[in-house]
C-alpha positions as CSV (number, residue, x, y, z in Angstrom):
1,M,-149.3,-57.4,127.3
2,H,-146.9,-54.3,127.5
3,Y,-144.8,-54.5,130.6
4,C,-142.1,-52.1,132.1
5,I,-139.2,-52.6,134.3
6,K,-136.6,-51.1,136.1
7,G,-132.7,-52.4,135.7
8,T,-130.0,-51.9,132.3
9,L,-129.8,-54.4,129.4
10,F,-127.0,-55.0,128.2
11,D,-126.0,-57.3,124.6
12,T,-124.7,-60.7,125.5
13,K,-123.4,-60.9,121.4
14,R,-124.7,-63.9,121.0
15,G,-128.3,-62.9,120.1
16,Y,-130.0,-62.0,123.1
17,P,-129.9,-59.2,125.6
18,V,-129.7,-59.5,129.3
19,L,-131.3,-57.2,132.8
20,H,-129.6,-56.2,135.1
21,K,-131.7,-55.2,137.5
22,I,-129.8,-53.7,139.9
23,N,-129.3,-51.0,138.7
24,K,-133.2,-49.3,138.5
25,L,-133.2,-46.1,137.6
26,V,-133.4,-46.7,134.0
27,A,-137.2,-48.0,133.1
28,V,-136.7,-51.5,130.5
29,Y,-140.1,-51.5,128.3
30,G,-140.9,-54.7,126.5
31,E,-143.4,-57.3,126.1
32,L,-144.6,-60.7,128.7
33,Y,-145.8,-63.6,127.1
34,Q,-146.5,-66.8,128.8
35,V,-146.2,-69.9,126.9
36,D,-146.6,-73.3,128.1
37,K,-143.7,-76.4,127.1
38,A,-144.7,-77.0,123.9
39,G,-144.5,-72.8,122.8
40,L,-141.3,-72.6,125.0
41,H,-139.7,-75.9,122.5
42,L,-141.0,-73.8,119.5
43,L,-139.7,-70.7,120.4
44,D,-136.1,-72.8,121.3
45,E,-136.5,-73.7,118.0
46,L,-137.0,-70.4,116.5
47,E,-133.8,-69.0,118.2
48,G,-131.2,-71.9,117.8
49,Y,-131.1,-72.5,121.2
50,T,-130.2,-76.2,122.3
51,I,-129.4,-78.1,125.9
């Protein structure tokens, strides 16, 4: 599903962006996904994220 939110994207230099919603002057477009716990675990593995 396509999604739009007002904010600013910043590069974390860690391989993923963060969204800062205080500056609401810029429209940021992306995709919105709904995942269950199993899907979230698979995404974490894909991106190399560990706790």
